[in-house]
Backbone bond lengths (Angstrom), bond angles and torsions (degrees), N, CA, C in turn:
res aa  C-N    CA-C-N  psi(-1)  N-CA   C-N-CA  omega(-1)  CA-C   N-CA-C  phi
1 M - - - 1.462 - - 1.529 110.09 -
2 R 1.339 116.40 -43.24 1.460 121.14 -179.97 1.523 110.39 -62.07
3 T 1.365 115.29 -42.71 1.470 119.83 179.62 1.519 110.58 -62.26
4 W 1.316 117.24 -41.14 1.472 121.52 179.66 1.524 110.45 -62.31
5 L 1.341 116.25 -41.90 1.459 120.41 -179.75 1.528 110.80 -64.12
6 I 1.327 116.32 -40.31 1.469 120.09 179.09 1.519 109.79 -63.90
7 H 1.329 116.36 -46.61 1.466 120.30 179.06 1.515 111.16 -61.90
8 S 1.332 116.46 -40.48 1.458 120.85 -179.82 1.523 111.12 -64.44
9 A 1.334 116.32 -43.48 1.458 120.35 179.06 1.513 111.06 -64.44
10 F 1.335 116.01 -39.77 1.465 120.31 179.43 1.524 110.45 -63.44
11 L 1.346 116.73 -44.44 1.457 120.58 179.41 1.518 110.92 -63.76
12 S 1.323 117.70 -42.14 1.464 121.19 179.29 1.521 110.76 -61.77
13 T 1.340 116.34 -41.33 1.460 120.47 178.70 1.521 111.01 -62.05
14 C 1.335 116.00 -44.88 1.465 120.18 179.62 1.527 111.45 -61.31
15 L 1.338 115.69 -43.74 1.457 119.40 179.22 1.522 110.67 -64.85
16 W 1.340 116.42 -39.89 1.464 121.50 179.82 1.526 110.69 -63.30
17 L 1.326 117.02 -46.73 1.463 120.62 -179.92 1.527 110.94 -63.80
18 G 1.339 115.22 -39.66 1.460 118.55 178.28 1.514 111.08 -63.72
19 A 1.317 116.83 -41.33 1.463 121.03 178.72 1.517 110.56 -64.66
20 C 1.332 116.73 -39.76 1.470 120.74 179.40 1.521 110.38 -60.55
21 K 1.329 116.54 -48.88 1.459 120.26 -178.70 1.521 110.94 -63.02
22 S 1.316 116.71 -40.62 1.461 120.12 179.47 1.525 111.03 -63.90
23 L 1.325 116.08 -39.88 1.462 120.48 -179.80 1.532 110.40 -65.90
24 V 1.328 116.36 -43.88 1.464 120.66 178.47 1.518 110.16 -60.11
25 N 1.325 116.59 -46.24 1.461 120.28 -179.20 1.528 111.85 -65.56
26 F 1.345 116.22 -33.74 1.465 120.39 178.76 1.522 110.91 -61.89
27 F 1.319 116.41 -42.60 1.460 120.45 -179.09 1.533 112.00 -78.24
28 A 1.317 116.93 -25.52 1.464 120.25 -171.42 1.522 114.19 -84.27
29 F 1.324 118.75 -32.22 1.463 120.83 -169.78 1.527 111.70 -122.16
30 H 1.346 114.82 132.44 1.466 120.44 -178.05 1.531 110.46 -137.98
31 P 1.338 116.77 69.48 1.470 118.62 179.81 1.518 112.06 -65.90
32 N 1.314 115.52 143.33 1.459 122.50 177.21 1.522 107.46 -135.29
33 D 1.308 116.14 110.38 1.457 120.58 -175.23 1.530 112.67 -103.65
34 S 1.331 115.97 30.47 1.462 119.81 178.98 1.526 111.96 -75.38
35 Y 1.326 116.92 -14.24 1.458 121.23 -178.87 1.525 108.82 -126.55
36 I 1.320 115.94 98.72 1.461 122.77 -179.43 1.530 108.12 -128.57
37 L 1.309 116.65 131.16 1.456 121.27 179.18 1.520 111.13 -103.84
38 G 1.318 115.72 148.38 1.450 120.28 172.10 1.523 109.60 -77.34
39 A 1.309 116.23 159.79 1.468 120.43 -178.85 1.519 111.20 -58.41
40 E 1.324 116.62 -33.04 1.463 120.87 -177.95 1.525 112.69 -73.37
41 D 1.324 117.83 -13.98 1.469 121.78 -178.30 1.524 113.50 -99.37
42 L 1.305 117.28 3.47 1.464 120.62 -178.54 1.524 110.89 -77.10
43 P 1.329 118.02 156.47 1.470 120.87 177.94 1.524 111.01 -60.44
44 S 1.313 116.64 162.32 1.461 120.84 -179.69 1.525 110.36 -61.17
45 N 1.321 115.25 149.87 1.471 122.24 -177.82 1.531 112.26 57.88
46 T 1.338 115.71 30.27 1.461 121.73 175.87 1.522 108.54 -128.11
47 R 1.313 116.31 130.21 1.460 118.97 -179.79 1.526 110.33 -139.60
48 E 1.321 114.38 156.41 1.454 120.89 174.58 1.524 109.45 -81.06
49 V 1.316 115.83 140.04 1.456 122.57 176.05 1.519 107.81 -127.85
50 F 1.318 116.77 140.01 1.463 120.88 177.24 1.523 109.41 -126.08
51 F 1.318 115.57 139.94 1.456 121.04 179.10 1.524 108.14 -150.85
52 K 1.321 116.77 166.11 1.463 120.70 -177.13 1.523 111.76 -111.94
53 T 1.324 114.37 146.10 1.455 121.47 177.88 1.529 109.95 -86.14
54 D 1.333 115.79 175.44 1.463 118.60 -179.76 1.525 112.67 -72.46
55 D 1.350 118.14 -8.94 1.458 120.39 171.55 1.529 111.24 -108.12
56 S 1.345 115.29 22.91 1.478 123.16 170.03 1.525 114.44 66.13
57 V 1.333 117.02 32.95 1.463 121.24 173.62 1.530 108.21 -97.67
58 R 1.320 116.29 132.05 1.466 121.51 -179.15 1.527 109.43 -84.12
59 I 1.325 115.62 118.68 1.454 122.39 -174.00 1.530 109.92 -112.79
60 Q 1.320 114.49 142.55 1.463 121.78 178.08 1.527 110.04 -102.87
61 A 1.305 115.69 146.72 1.464 121.24 170.21 1.518 108.14 -140.14
62 L 1.317 116.55 155.81 1.457 122.04 171.29 1.520 107.53 -104.57
63 Y 1.325 115.64 125.11 1.461 120.88 -178.60 1.525 108.46 -108.10
64 L 1.324 115.02 107.50 1.470 121.61 178.74 1.518 107.28 -97.31
65 N 1.304 115.46 100.28 1.454 120.16 -174.67 1.523 111.74 -79.80
66 N 1.325 115.32 135.73 1.457 122.44 170.74 1.523 106.26 -117.22
67 P 1.336 117.35 96.90 1.467 120.33 -172.42 1.521 114.73 -67.24
68 S 1.327 117.77 -9.28 1.464 120.26 -176.72 1.530 113.11 -86.87
69 V 1.344 117.47 -6.94 1.472 120.73 -177.15 1.522 110.03 -135.17
70 D 1.335 115.62 163.15 1.465 120.26 177.16 1.523 111.75 -109.63
71 I 1.329 117.40 15.53 1.466 122.90 179.06 1.529 109.53 -96.39
72 V 1.323 116.24 139.83 1.466 121.95 176.50 1.522 108.77 -127.30
73 T 1.316 116.49 137.37 1.466 121.84 176.08 1.521 109.34 -113.14
74 I 1.333 116.58 120.46 1.471 121.18 173.17 1.519 107.32 -81.73
75 F 1.324 116.28 125.16 1.462 121.69 -172.67 1.529 110.15 -113.81
76 F 1.335 116.25 125.87 1.466 123.15 176.23 1.525 108.44 -115.58
77 H 1.327 116.94 116.99 1.464 121.62 -173.73 1.527 112.54 -85.78
78 G 1.328 115.66 179.24 1.455 122.41 -179.50 1.518 112.70 -72.99
79 N 1.340 116.51 -176.11 1.463 120.08 -168.09 1.517 115.16 -82.80
80 A 1.335 118.69 -15.80 1.467 120.57 -176.34 1.522 111.23 -106.10
81 G 1.337 115.84 163.58 1.464 120.09 177.89 1.511 111.89 68.47
82 N 1.324 116.56 -142.52 1.456 121.12 177.08 1.525 109.55 -156.86
83 V 1.306 116.44 -176.56 1.458 121.40 -173.10 1.525 112.59 -63.23
84 Y 1.336 117.27 -28.76 1.470 119.92 -178.53 1.529 111.85 -68.54
85 H 1.334 116.73 -28.91 1.456 119.62 177.00 1.531 112.09 -66.61
86 R 1.321 116.95 -14.68 1.468 121.14 -177.82 1.526 113.12 -102.08
87 L 1.312 118.49 10.29 1.464 120.58 -173.87 1.530 113.04 -57.94
88 N 1.327 117.80 -40.03 1.474 119.50 178.70 1.525 110.98 -61.44
89 D 1.332 116.08 -43.68 1.465 119.83 178.89 1.525 110.95 -65.85
90 L 1.319 116.72 -39.64 1.465 120.36 -179.67 1.521 111.23 -64.28
91 Q 1.330 116.11 -40.43 1.463 119.66 178.44 1.525 111.11 -67.98
92 H 1.319 116.49 -37.46 1.460 119.76 177.92 1.531 110.25 -64.89
93 L 1.318 115.67 -41.81 1.459 120.00 178.23 1.525 110.47 -61.60
94 R 1.314 117.57 -41.98 1.468 120.73 178.20 1.526 111.16 -60.39
95 Q 1.316 117.06 -37.93 1.465 121.09 -179.17 1.527 112.61 -65.07
96 L 1.328 116.57 -18.32 1.461 119.96 -179.99 1.529 112.60 -80.11
97 G 1.340 116.26 -5.54 1.456 119.12 176.01 1.511 114.92 109.53
98 T 1.326 117.09 41.88 1.459 121.64 177.46 1.523 109.07 -153.04
99 S 1.326 116.45 145.51 1.454 118.87 164.48 1.522 107.22 -73.52
100 V 1.332 116.62 158.21 1.467 120.30 -176.20 1.523 109.23 -129.05
101 F 1.320 115.75 131.30 1.461 122.45 177.35 1.523 106.95 -118.27
102 A 1.334 115.97 95.51 1.469 121.98 -173.20 1.520 110.21 -94.31
103 V 1.318 116.04 116.86 1.459 122.32 -174.28 1.526 110.88 -85.83
104 S 1.313 115.56 131.84 1.465 121.75 172.85 1.525 107.39 -98.27
105 Y 1.322 116.98 109.74 1.458 120.30 -176.45 1.525 111.76 -57.35
106 R 1.306 115.89 156.14 1.463 120.33 174.45 1.534 109.64 -54.71
107 G 1.319 115.03 135.62 1.460 120.45 -177.48 1.508 114.06 86.73
108 Y 1.332 117.61 -3.64 1.463 123.02 179.34 1.535 109.40 -111.95
109 A 1.337 115.37 141.95 1.469 122.13 176.00 1.533 110.29 50.49
110 K 1.332 117.39 -120.93 1.464 120.66 -174.78 1.519 113.40 -99.49
111 S 1.321 117.09 10.78 1.463 120.61 177.16 1.526 110.20 -82.71
112 E 1.315 115.90 146.92 1.451 121.50 178.41 1.530 110.49 -78.90
113 G 1.336 115.70 173.44 1.454 121.39 171.59 1.508 114.87 83.71
114 S 1.317 114.60 -170.59 1.466 123.13 178.88 1.527 108.42 -124.77
115 P 1.337 117.72 142.23 1.462 119.92 -176.20 1.525 112.69 -70.43
116 S 1.310 114.56 142.68 1.467 121.69 175.47 1.518 107.75 -158.93
117 E 1.322 116.60 163.42 1.461 119.40 179.64 1.519 111.06 -60.69
118 D 1.308 116.50 -52.95 1.466 119.42 179.60 1.527 110.60 -60.05
119 G 1.332 116.11 -36.63 1.453 120.28 -178.70 1.514 113.43 -63.47
120 I 1.334 117.91 -44.20 1.464 118.39 -177.95 1.531 111.19 -70.06
121 Y 1.341 116.66 -25.49 1.460 118.75 174.24 1.533 110.05 -68.44
122 R 1.313 116.64 -40.37 1.465 120.59 176.83 1.530 110.66 -65.03
123 D 1.345 115.40 -39.07 1.467 119.81 178.67 1.525 110.63 -61.81
124 G 1.331 115.74 -42.73 1.456 120.15 179.58 1.516 111.99 -63.84
125 K 1.317 116.94 -44.09 1.469 120.78 178.73 1.524 110.60 -61.04
126 A 1.330 116.20 -42.67 1.465 119.60 -179.52 1.523 111.39 -65.07
127 A 1.333 117.19 -36.75 1.467 121.20 177.60 1.523 110.31 -64.03
128 F 1.318 116.60 -44.83 1.466 120.93 179.33 1.533 110.60 -63.23
129 D 1.328 116.26 -43.17 1.464 120.25 178.58 1.522 111.33 -63.23
130 Y 1.323 116.76 -38.15 1.466 120.22 179.43 1.535 110.17 -62.83
131 L 1.314 116.53 -45.36 1.464 119.83 -178.79 1.530 111.69 -66.00
132 T 1.315 116.51 -43.94 1.463 119.36 -175.04 1.524 113.05 -79.31
133 R 1.335 116.94 -37.82 1.469 119.78 -175.81 1.521 113.04 -92.00
134 E 1.312 116.94 -45.05 1.462 120.13 -176.69 1.528 111.83 -81.79
135 L 1.317 117.27 -41.11 1.463 120.78 -177.70 1.530 112.98 -98.20
136 G 1.322 116.53 -8.31 1.453 120.27 174.94 1.517 115.08 70.16
137 I 1.323 117.75 28.36 1.470 121.71 -179.40 1.523 109.52 -87.64
138 A 1.299 116.69 128.50 1.463 121.30 -179.31 1.522 110.28 -69.33
139 P 1.332 118.26 138.51 1.471 120.72 177.54 1.529 112.80 -52.53
140 S 1.325 117.47 -33.65 1.467 120.95 -178.52 1.517 112.93 -67.62
141 R 1.345 117.11 -9.52 1.466 121.56 178.19 1.524 110.95 -107.15
142 I 1.321 116.96 13.32 1.466 121.54 -176.79 1.531 110.62 -114.44
143 F 1.327 116.07 124.68 1.458 122.56 167.00 1.527 107.85 -96.87
144 I 1.320 116.30 149.11 1.465 121.64 174.83 1.516 107.83 -119.04
145 F 1.334 115.66 129.90 1.468 122.85 -171.54 1.531 108.03 -126.66
146 G 1.321 117.41 125.27 1.454 120.57 177.87 1.510 112.04 -136.15
147 R 1.325 116.30 132.79 1.458 121.19 179.00 1.522 110.15 -116.45
148 S 1.326 117.42 133.07 1.459 123.50 176.22 1.536 109.73 57.21
149 I 1.339 118.79 -121.35 1.468 119.70 178.68 1.524 110.22 -61.41
150 G 1.337 116.31 -26.79 1.456 120.12 176.90 1.513 113.25 -64.19
151 S 1.343 116.68 -20.49 1.465 119.73 177.27 1.522 110.87 -63.80
152 T 1.343 117.13 -27.46 1.463 119.73 -179.54 1.521 110.65 -73.08
153 A 1.342 117.11 -42.18 1.463 120.25 176.72 1.521 110.58 -65.49
154 A 1.331 116.14 -40.18 1.465 121.18 -178.15 1.526 111.23 -66.32
155 T 1.325 117.06 -47.16 1.465 120.55 -178.85 1.519 111.38 -65.99
156 N 1.315 115.98 -42.37 1.464 119.86 178.22 1.527 110.86 -58.36
157 L 1.330 116.19 -44.61 1.456 121.22 -177.28 1.524 112.33 -69.97
158 A 1.323 116.87 -34.97 1.469 121.06 -173.43 1.525 113.58 -75.58
159 Q 1.320 117.97 -11.29 1.462 120.44 -176.63 1.536 111.93 -58.05
160 D 1.331 114.83 129.59 1.473 122.25 172.06 1.524 113.60 58.66
161 K 1.327 117.17 28.72 1.469 120.37 178.60 1.527 110.37 -115.61
162 D 1.310 115.94 142.88 1.466 121.88 177.34 1.521 109.95 -88.35
163 I 1.324 115.14 65.42 1.462 121.18 -179.49 1.529 110.22 -93.10
164 A 1.324 115.78 171.90 1.466 120.21 -178.47 1.519 112.01 -69.74
165 G 1.327 118.03 -33.29 1.451 120.23 -178.80 1.513 112.02 172.39
166 L 1.325 115.66 164.09 1.465 123.53 178.46 1.517 108.76 -124.04
167 I 1.333 116.23 127.65 1.462 122.54 177.81 1.527 108.43 -115.02
168 L 1.327 116.76 121.82 1.461 121.87 178.79 1.520 109.08 -119.10
169 V 1.319 115.92 124.10 1.459 121.73 179.21 1.523 108.40 -112.36
170 S 1.325 116.17 120.89 1.467 122.72 -179.27 1.530 111.52 52.60
171 P 1.329 117.48 53.85 1.468 119.43 -177.24 1.520 113.01 -77.61
172 M 1.323 115.80 147.16 1.457 121.97 174.84 1.528 109.50 -90.62
173 T 1.319 116.62 160.51 1.456 120.20 176.32 1.527 110.93 -84.70
174 N 1.334 116.44 -52.98 1.468 120.56 179.29 1.529 109.42 -166.45
175 G 1.318 115.93 170.98 1.456 120.96 -176.88 1.512 114.10 -65.61
176 R 1.312 117.12 -33.35 1.467 119.87 -179.98 1.524 110.76 -65.45
177 D 1.327 116.02 -44.04 1.463 119.67 178.67 1.522 110.71 -64.21
178 M 1.322 116.60 -38.27 1.463 120.06 179.79 1.524 110.98 -64.61
179 A 1.316 116.97 -39.79 1.466 120.20 178.26 1.521 110.32 -59.90
180 S 1.309 116.86 -41.27 1.468 120.50 179.49 1.517 111.28 -65.82
181 V 1.339 117.20 -42.47 1.465 121.42 179.40 1.527 110.59 -62.70
182 M 1.327 116.43 -35.56 1.466 121.19 -179.03 1.521 112.68 -78.49
183 G 1.335 117.44 2.56 1.459 120.22 -178.20 1.514 113.08 79.96
184 L 1.337 115.86 18.67 1.456 121.17 -178.90 1.521 110.21 -114.45
185 G 1.327 115.49 38.28 1.454 120.07 -177.82 1.516 113.10 -54.94
186 F 1.321 116.91 -33.36 1.463 120.61 179.40 1.520 111.53 -63.61
187 A 1.348 115.49 -24.09 1.465 119.92 -178.40 1.522 112.46 -98.47
188 A 1.319 117.54 1.19 1.469 120.76 -177.54 1.526 112.69 -54.23
189 P 1.348 119.04 -40.06 1.473 117.97 179.36 1.535 112.88 -59.77
190 L 1.333 117.26 -25.40 1.462 119.67 179.56 1.516 111.66 -65.90
191 A 1.330 115.86 -27.28 1.464 119.69 -178.09 1.523 111.63 -71.32
192 E 1.321 116.74 -21.67 1.459 122.32 178.16 1.529 110.94 46.91
193 N 1.342 117.65 -115.86 1.464 121.30 -177.57 1.530 112.37 -105.58
194 A 1.326 116.52 29.72 1.467 120.43 -176.83 1.525 112.09 -70.66
195 F 1.317 116.66 139.92 1.474 124.33 170.39 1.534 112.88 51.98
196 E 1.310 116.95 49.63 1.472 119.89 -173.42 1.532 111.81 -84.29
197 N 1.306 115.57 70.79 1.465 120.67 175.46 1.525 112.09 -59.47
198 D 1.333 115.95 -37.83 1.458 119.68 -175.09 1.525 112.58 -64.15
199 K 1.315 117.93 -27.12 1.459 121.43 176.05 1.528 111.31 -86.77
200 K 1.322 115.82 -41.55 1.468 119.78 -174.87 1.529 112.43 -71.02
201 I 1.333 117.35 -29.47 1.464 119.95 -178.13 1.537 110.29 -61.98
202 K 1.310 117.31 -23.50 1.466 120.87 179.18 1.520 111.88 -68.78
203 H 1.326 116.60 -16.38 1.464 121.22 179.63 1.528 111.82 -101.03
204 V 1.315 116.87 8.56 1.467 121.39 177.48 1.515 108.39 -94.91
205 K 1.321 116.41 121.83 1.466 120.44 -179.45 1.522 112.41 -106.45
206 A 1.320 117.11 -4.18 1.463 121.07 179.79 1.523 110.65 -78.69
207 P 1.326 118.10 159.47 1.474 121.48 172.58 1.531 110.41 -54.94
208 L 1.327 115.87 145.82 1.465 121.35 -173.63 1.519 111.25 -128.79
209 L 1.328 115.67 135.34 1.460 122.87 168.67 1.514 108.64 -120.86
210 V 1.331 116.97 127.06 1.463 122.35 173.73 1.524 108.01 -115.37
211 I 1.325 116.64 126.38 1.467 122.90 176.15 1.525 107.77 -116.49
212 H 1.337 116.83 132.41 1.468 119.53 -179.23 1.525 109.54 -150.75
213 G 1.318 115.57 140.46 1.453 120.97 175.67 1.518 111.20 -81.64
214 S 1.324 116.72 139.58 1.470 120.20 -176.31 1.521 112.53 -69.04
215 R 1.346 117.11 -22.47 1.463 120.57 -177.93 1.528 112.58 -111.14
216 D 1.311 115.83 27.72 1.464 121.01 178.23 1.526 108.72 -71.81
217 T 1.335 116.97 115.77 1.456 120.95 -180.00 1.528 112.20 -97.79
218 L 1.329 117.76 -13.14 1.461 120.90 178.24 1.523 110.89 -82.51
219 I 1.329 115.59 -48.40 1.467 121.81 173.98 1.520 105.84 -127.35
220 P 1.313 118.49 96.75 1.469 121.73 -174.08 1.522 112.81 -56.67
221 I 1.313 115.66 148.90 1.458 121.06 -178.67 1.526 111.65 -60.30
222 S 1.309 117.75 -23.55 1.467 120.04 177.31 1.532 111.04 -59.69
223 M 1.336 117.05 -32.73 1.466 119.57 177.34 1.524 110.50 -67.29
224 G 1.321 116.45 -43.16 1.456 119.59 177.90 1.515 111.81 -60.92
225 R 1.332 116.16 -40.24 1.469 120.10 179.02 1.531 111.06 -67.23
226 N 1.324 116.96 -36.81 1.460 119.72 178.41 1.527 111.28 -65.40
227 I 1.322 116.09 -39.81 1.468 120.05 176.33 1.520 109.67 -62.91
228 F 1.318 116.28 -46.42 1.460 121.58 -179.68 1.532 110.69 -60.34
229 D 1.319 117.04 -45.88 1.460 121.10 -177.90 1.530 111.81 -64.23
230 A 1.343 116.01 -31.69 1.473 119.50 -178.04 1.520 112.60 -76.89
231 A 1.322 117.36 -18.65 1.473 121.13 179.62 1.523 109.68 -77.28
232 S 1.324 115.87 143.70 1.468 119.19 -173.52 1.527 113.97 -109.73
233 G 1.313 117.83 -10.38 1.459 119.66 -176.60 1.519 113.31 -91.00
234 W 1.336 115.39 -162.97 1.469 122.27 176.28 1.523 107.82 -65.05
235 K 1.336 116.79 129.55 1.467 117.95 -172.56 1.516 111.63 -153.82
236 V 1.347 114.36 155.66 1.461 123.08 178.68 1.528 108.11 -135.93
237 F 1.329 116.14 132.49 1.468 120.58 173.73 1.521 107.94 -110.60
238 H 1.341 115.80 126.76 1.464 119.94 -179.20 1.535 108.92 -120.46
239 E 1.309 115.56 104.79 1.462 121.19 176.19 1.523 109.27 -86.97
240 I 1.328 116.59 130.44 1.457 120.73 175.43 1.522 107.19 -105.28
241 R 1.309 114.96 102.09 1.454 120.70 -175.11 1.535 111.12 -66.26
242 G 1.343 114.69 132.92 1.454 121.05 179.23 1.511 114.39 89.17
243 A 1.320 117.72 -11.47 1.468 120.75 -176.69 1.520 110.83 -85.18
244 G 1.336 114.40 147.33 1.453 121.01 174.39 1.515 110.96 -99.57
245 H 1.323 115.12 -145.05 1.471 119.32 -177.06 1.527 112.47 -91.48
246 N 1.322 117.02 -37.36 1.463 120.31 -171.30 1.525 115.09 -110.89
247 D 1.331 117.54 8.96 1.466 119.24 -177.83 1.526 113.16 -115.53
248 L 1.322 117.11 11.29 1.465 120.30 -175.81 1.517 112.88 -61.38
249 T 1.335 116.79 -43.82 1.465 119.57 -175.94 1.526 112.61 -90.78
250 H 1.327 116.92 4.86 1.468 120.19 179.16 1.533 109.90 -112.86
251 R 1.304 116.74 -76.00 1.470 120.37 -177.63 1.525 112.75 -67.92
252 F 1.330 116.09 -27.87 1.469 120.08 -174.27 1.530 110.91 -119.78
253 A 1.317 116.69 30.59 1.462 121.67 -172.94 1.527 112.84 -58.31
254 D 1.323 117.63 -43.35 1.467 120.15 -176.35 1.523 110.95 -59.01
255 R 1.337 116.73 -49.22 1.457 120.22 -178.26 1.528 111.72 -68.49
256 Y 1.313 115.17 -37.88 1.468 120.86 -178.67 1.526 111.06 -63.36
257 W 1.330 115.98 -53.42 1.461 119.44 -175.27 1.524 111.93 -72.08
258 K 1.314 117.90 -27.43 1.466 119.54 175.89 1.526 110.26 -65.68
259 A 1.335 116.42 -40.71 1.467 119.74 178.81 1.525 110.96 -62.50
260 V 1.340 115.98 -41.63 1.463 119.86 178.76 1.524 110.29 -66.79
261 S 1.324 116.76 -45.56 1.461 121.51 -179.30 1.527 111.45 -59.93
262 D 1.319 116.47 -46.20 1.464 120.85 -179.68 1.528 110.72 -59.99
263 F 1.323 116.28 -40.68 1.458 119.84 -179.34 1.530 111.67 -67.82
264 L 1.319 117.19 -43.26 1.457 120.80 178.88 1.524 111.31 -59.28
265 R 1.338 115.73 -33.93 1.453 119.95 -176.60 1.526 113.62 -85.34
266 T 1.329 117.66 -29.71 1.458 119.81 -168.31 1.523 115.23 -115.37
267 A 1.328 118.91 -8.23 1.470 119.51 -179.25 1.524 109.22 -59.98
268 P 1.321 117.48 129.45 1.471 119.30 -179.88 1.519 110.85 -70.91
269 E 1.326 115.91 158.91 1.448 120.30 177.47 1.526 108.28 -65.91
270 S 1.359 115.55 133.82 1.466 120.33 -179.60 1.521 110.27 -82.84
271 G 1.331 112.96 168.81 1.455 119.35 176.62 1.494 111.42 88.14
């Protein structure tokens, strides 16, 4: 009887943890594949790249080459839509003096699989390995850029790496805080240790830029400041007064892109 109870409790725990992770992923990821371009319709010097993760998922990325520089920025987008919705931003980023490697998370656009927290971390690692091993790009010439949910993939990947720099736009602190902001405080315990940027940022030794809108109601600027405060290396915080979560590159484009440009040009070499 005792053995049965132990087995029953163990099974219940496993089911509970599985349900928790599924619930977190349900709220975190919202792929929309209504806008997909063929390879022939991409902007000039832009091509599709495919590579596999360590769990054998085929991942897509868009590689916007800037032949005039040897710097590459790995770009992790927000939780909705897909990588094609960010093409204008990707092209603008390239114009600032970097090639861009924009990752399409599993379950998004032409990538296989279903999105999950652990999955996007694997996707990020595979993207970094592809650039460094297949294309021979030195980590010191790589910037990592993450916006919103993409800040979690970016921060996770940047830990303990001698990269050129980390750019976080509207970063969250962790899943528990996000649940509270969304009015789901009762469910915060379900998030457990999900998306813990606030802990992982302490392991980032590269130069850091945090950009956040002062009127962001989805991910409050206080989260961005907490991430910034927890980082110990060379860092810059750029508050865009009056900006919300989704208007940074539209209404406030000049200030937004200037902050990114300045960082790309002036971030000191890490390590």
